N, C-alpha and C positions, 0 to 999 in steps of 0.2 A: 884448855891447853892449846896453844897454837900448833897448827900442823907443820911438818917439816918444810912443806912448800912455802907457806907464808913466812916462816922464820928465815928461809934462805932469801926470799925477795926483800925482806926488811934489811938483811945484812948486806944486800947488794946496793942499797941506796948510797949515794955519795955522802961523805962526811962533811964536806964543805957546804955551808948554808947557801951560798950563791949557786952551787951546782944542784943542790936540792930544789931551790926555787926554779931553776931552769928546767929540771926534770918534771916538776909539778906543772909548769907552764906548758911544756910539750904534751903532757897528759891532758891538760885542759883543752888544748887545741884539738887533740884527737877526739875527745869527748864531744866537742862542739861540732866536729864533722859528723859524728854519729847523730847528734840532735838535728842537724840540717837534713840528713837522710830521712829521719823520722818525720820531720816537718813535710817533706815532699810526699811521703806516703800517707799522711794523715788527711782525712777528709773533713772531720768535724771542726768547724770554725773555732769553738772554744779551746780545743786542744792545740790548734795551729797558733792561736793567740798566745797561749802559755808557752809553747815551744819557742816562738819567735822572741818573746820577752826574755827567756832564758838565754837564747843564742846571743841576743844583743848584749845582755849583761856579761856573758862570757867574753865577747869581743872587747867590751869596755875594759875588763880585767886584763886581757892579753895586751891591749894597747898601752897599758901602763907598765908592762914588764920590760926592764932594761936588758934582759937576756936576749931580746930580739933587737935587730938593728932598727934604725929610725924609719927606714922605708917600710919595713914589715909592720912596725907599730902604727905607722900612718895608714897602712892598708887595713889593719884591724880596727882603727878608729872609724874609717869610712864604712867598713862592714857593720860596725855597731850602729851607725846612723841608718844604714839601709835596713837592718833588721828591726830597728825601732819603728821605722815607717811601715814595715811589713806587719808588725804587731798591731799598729794602729788600724790597719785595714780590717783586722779580725776582732778588734776590741768590742766587748758587749755594749749595747746601747744602754744608756742610763736614763 
């Protein structure tokens, strides 16, 4: 059974699909900032590699969201490329 807190948070979601997508995109942006913090604190190359890949994918997703203006989407696209290069620096040797 859902707790009253989770039920109230679900009911506070916007009913408009575009507004829901915008809220989800803002949450993804916030989560990406947290991943960037974790990346800076992590010393293990394998973990840094995985974090950088996730961050790059998040930025790719954010760059495609129309709820952000074109300048912001362009910044997200450039950040995705930067984090892809960062991930390559920590990629395991094959």
